[in-house]
N, C-alpha and C positions, 0 to 999 in steps of 0.2 A: 301312282299317277300324279298325285299332288306334288310329290318331290320333283318330278320331271318338270312340271309346269313352273314350280317355284324356282328351280335352278335356271331354267331358260329366262324367266322373267328377271332374275338377279343379273344374268349376263347382259340382258337388254339395258337395264338401269346402269350397269357399270360402263357399257359402251356409250351411253348417253353422257355419263359423267366424264368419260375420256374425251369425247367430242367437245364438251364444255370447256375443259381445261385447255385443249388445243385452240379453241376459239378465243379464250381470254388472254392466253399468252401471245397470241398472234404469230405463232410459229409456223410449223409445217402444215400447209393446207391439204396436202395429200393424206396425211394421217388423220386430219379432221374429216375429210371426205370418206376415208376408209371406215372410220368409227361410225359415221352416220349410215353408211351402206350396210355395215354389219347389223346395226340396230334395226333398220328397216327390214332387212332380210330375215332376221330372227323373229321379228314381230309377225311377219307373214307366215313363217314356218309354224310358229306357236298357234296362230289363228287357225291354220289348216289342220294342225294336230288336234286342237280342241274340237273342231267340226267333225273330224274323222272319229275321234273318241266318242262323241255323241252319237254318230251314225252307227258305230259298232256296238254301242251299249256299254262301253267301258266306264263311262261316267254318265250320271243322270242328273237332270236339273232338280233342284229342291222343290218340294210341293208345298211351300209355305203360302198361306192365303194372303192376299194383299191387305195391307194395313192402311185404312183411310182415317183421316181426322186426327 
């Protein structure tokens, strides 16, 4: 499960980097928009996947007590 989340997160970061490169170079705005659309879409899919995994019990939140001070 962690591998899937990490892989999708890596693709999101790579897409963000690609959009940054297209923005800095001032080149093809269509590729810039496509990279940002991919990033937003994958972020939504990852968020929904994590919510579903929590709902089905595939992953559980940690039970660490809060640290104050």
